[in-house]
C-alpha positions in Angstrom: 35.0 -62.2 42.3 32.7 -59.5 40.3 29.1 -59.9 40.5 27.3 -58.7 37.6 23.7 -57.7 37.9 21.1 -60.2 36.1 18.1 -59.2 34.0 14.9 -59.1 35.9 12.8 -61.5 35.5 10.1 -62.0 33.0 7.1 -61.4 35.5 8.7 -58.3 37.3 7.6 -55.2 36.3 10.4 -52.5 36.1 10.0 -48.7 35.5 11.6 -47.5 32.8 12.1 -44.5 30.6 8.7 -44.5 29.1 7.4 -43.9 32.8 9.9 -41.4 33.7 8.7 -39.2 30.5 5.0 -39.7 31.5 5.4 -38.6 34.9 7.9 -35.5 33.7 5.3 -34.6 31.1 2.6 -34.3 33.5 4.8 -32.5 35.6 5.3 -30.1 32.9 1.8 -29.6 32.0 1.0 -29.0 35.8 3.4 -26.2 35.7 2.1 -24.7 32.7 -1.5 -25.0 33.9 -0.8 -23.4 37.2 1.1 -20.5 35.7 -1.9 -19.9 33.2 -4.4 -19.9 36.1 -2.2 -17.4 38.2 -2.4 -15.0 35.2 -6.2 -15.4 34.7 -6.6 -14.9 38.5 -4.5 -11.8 38.3 -7.3 -10.6 35.8 -10.0 -10.9 38.0 -11.6 -7.8 39.5 -10.6 -7.0 43.0 -13.0 -7.5 45.8 -15.4 -5.1 47.2 -14.5 -1.7 48.8 -15.8 -2.9 52.1 -12.9 -5.7 52.0 -10.1 -3.0 51.0 -10.7 -0.3 53.6 -10.4 -2.4 56.8 -12.7 -3.2 60.0 -14.3 0.1 59.7 -15.5 -0.2 56.2 -17.0 -3.9 56.6 -20.8 -4.4 57.5 -21.3 -5.6 60.9 -18.1 -4.0 62.1 -18.2 -1.0 64.3 -18.3 2.3 62.5 -19.4 -0.1 59.5 -22.1 0.5 57.1 -24.5 -2.1 58.2 -26.4 -1.6 61.4 -26.4 -5.5 62.3 -29.3 -7.5 63.7 -31.4 -5.5 66.4 -30.3 -2.0 65.2 -31.7 0.6 62.9 -34.5 0.6 60.8 -34.6 -2.9 60.0 -35.1 -4.3 63.8 -38.6 -5.7 64.4 -40.2 -5.2 67.8 
C-alpha cells in the first residue's frame, strides 16, 4: 500500500519559498555589506609608526620613546 503525504492542517505554519527568498536575500545583502566594509577599512591610514616598529619603538617599552612613570623629566619627587 502506498501512503501519500497529506497537506498540512490549516493552523500549521510551514516554511515556504517566500521564507527561503527572504533569508537568501539577507545573506546576499550581508555578503555585499561585508565586502564593502573590507574595502573601506583598507583605505584607512595605517597606525602610528611606533606600532609598526616593534617593541623598541613602542612608548613605555625598553628603548622606546616614552621614559615611563618615575623616569625622566616628568617624574615628581
